[in-house]
C-alpha positions, 0 to 999 in steps of 0.5 A: 468431481472432489472427493469432499463433496462426494462424501457430503453427498453420501452421508447426507443420503445416508441420513435421509431415511431416518429424517422425520416430518414434525407438523401435522395440518388440516384439510382444506376447509377445516383451514378456511373455517380458521381464517388468515394463517396469523389466527391459526397460530405458528405452522412449520411451511418445511414439512412433508405432505401426502397424497391426501393433503396431510403431513407425514410423520417419517419412519425407513418402516413405514411413513404415516399421513396424519389429516384432521378433517371435518365430518358432521360436525365433528373434527375427526383425525384420518392416519393413512399409512404407506410402505415404499410410497405404497399403501398399506392393508389399513387392517394390518396396520393399530395405531394410537395417539396420546393427546398432551395439552396445555393445563390439561390431562393427557388423553389417549386417541384410538382409531378404527379401520374405515376405507382406507384410512383409519379414524380417530373413535373421538372428535379432535377438539380446537385448538389444535395445539398439542403434542402427540406421542404416536405408536404404530404397530405394522407387521409386528413391529412397533415404530413410535413417532412424536409430534408437536404443534401450536395454534393460538397461544402466545407468550407474555411476561409478568411484567406484561401481564401487570401492565396489562391488568390481565386477571384469572380465575379457576374455572370449578363447578358451581351453581347457573341461575336461569332468570326471566326479565320482566318489567314492572312499576313501583306501588303502593301496597294495598294495606300501606294506604289510609284515606283520612276521614273526619268522624263528625262533619264541620268545618276546616278549622285549620291542617298541620301538614301539607303534601310531601310531608313525612309525618308518624302515627299519632300527629295531628293532622287537622282541626275540625269545627263539629257541625253539631256541637259546634265543638272543636276536635284535632284529627291525628294520622292512623299511621306513619307515612307521608302525605300524598293527597289533600282533598280539603282546605281551611274553612272547607265542609268537612264530610268525606276524606280530608288526606291521604296516607301512604306507608313506603317502607314495603312497597309493591312491583308490580309486574307484567308477565307474557304467556310465556313467562307466566309457565316459568314463573312460580309462587316463592321464587327470588327476584332481582329488583334494579331501576332503569338506570342500574343505580340500585338492586333490590331482593325480593320474591313472588307472592303473588301470580294473577289467575286471570290475564287482561285483554293483553294477554298479561298477567300482572305478578308481584314482589315485596321490596323493602323500601327504607329509605324510600329510593322505590318511589311508586310510578317508578319504572324498573326490571326484574330478574326471576330466578326461574330454575338454577342448573349445576354446572360441571365448569362454569367461568366468569360471564365477561371472561367469554370471546369470540375466536374464529366466529366461535366463542372461547375462553383462554387460558393461563399456564405460567406465562403462556395462553392459549384460547380454548372454544367453549361449547356453552350451556346455561348463562346470567349476567354473571355466569355460564356453564362450560358444556366442553372445552374446558376441564376443572381447575383450568385458570381462564382470563378473567379480565383484559382478556381481549389483549390476548386475543389482539396479540394472537391474531397480531403475531400467530403466537410465533414469538414472546414478550 
């Protein structure tokens, strides 16, 4: 045999025990939950698999098989140990794993013995994109391994970020108001409507105003001839407002109301509250009122809740609104968001930042030019803010605008290339 070839074979045999694999994968059920490989990110196709379907971290003294497994709604990390291709006594194996994720503090994961493997004492959340420093102790020896894996990640240049209009914000603590949306109708207040009466019966000589006309307090409205004295007298407006009704014409006998005047500088919102709404309503709650086309909104508060329900199982509630420019016209249909509670969130993000990724609510974080998906568990939410219960650390920089660009790039490329 050629001497050069023999030397090459000997070199390969000597170095083989010191090679270690650099990948870890989930079991079949976990992979199915992710969809195709483009959604999962980059995978190393040249890694060794263990007998349980996980991937191996190898050493001439001890091989470890690492496997992410879905169990009881959590993702646990299981570790199997092998020495000379034989399973080791799991009670003699002690492993700790230091996890480093993008834009997060390191996390130390400990394990406990279960059956023939070690299992993590905490759930390993998605995305499974991290660096692992694995420290194993077996029969008095300490063995260290290092492993890196990327998933749901992509890199964009500053020009690409600017061109795509991607904006970010910092996840912080803050309050999230819970609201109930009620349907309502604008109505004049009870104190703002006046029926203008003729104090003495007589003929209407002249009327100086017309329906829809704005009048000021003290302005002349009509001239009447007293039927008994035949003397003329003038009727003046008792309030500032708009003429909404006119009941008599010139030459008719004035013996009752002449016209109606309504002051609309302040109006009511008559709300329809169903039983489940009533349980949450209280006097003094703040409210945002907006027309059905969202042209304008105004702030008010609940000042009245009816003590009885109507035949249609509806209770009336009222909000008072300032109406200086007359936008809120009686009879106009509106919606009102009533603030029924306030949650103090340890972490909150803007509602527009939430995207669905692999069927889960997610946000995209940013570290430098690297973007990564983060599945999150949500809590209280409204149209502006969402509470994040799990999956995002405080002070993380997250994408608020055009996050769909990040999502599309991750799905398209599997995050295996940079721009």
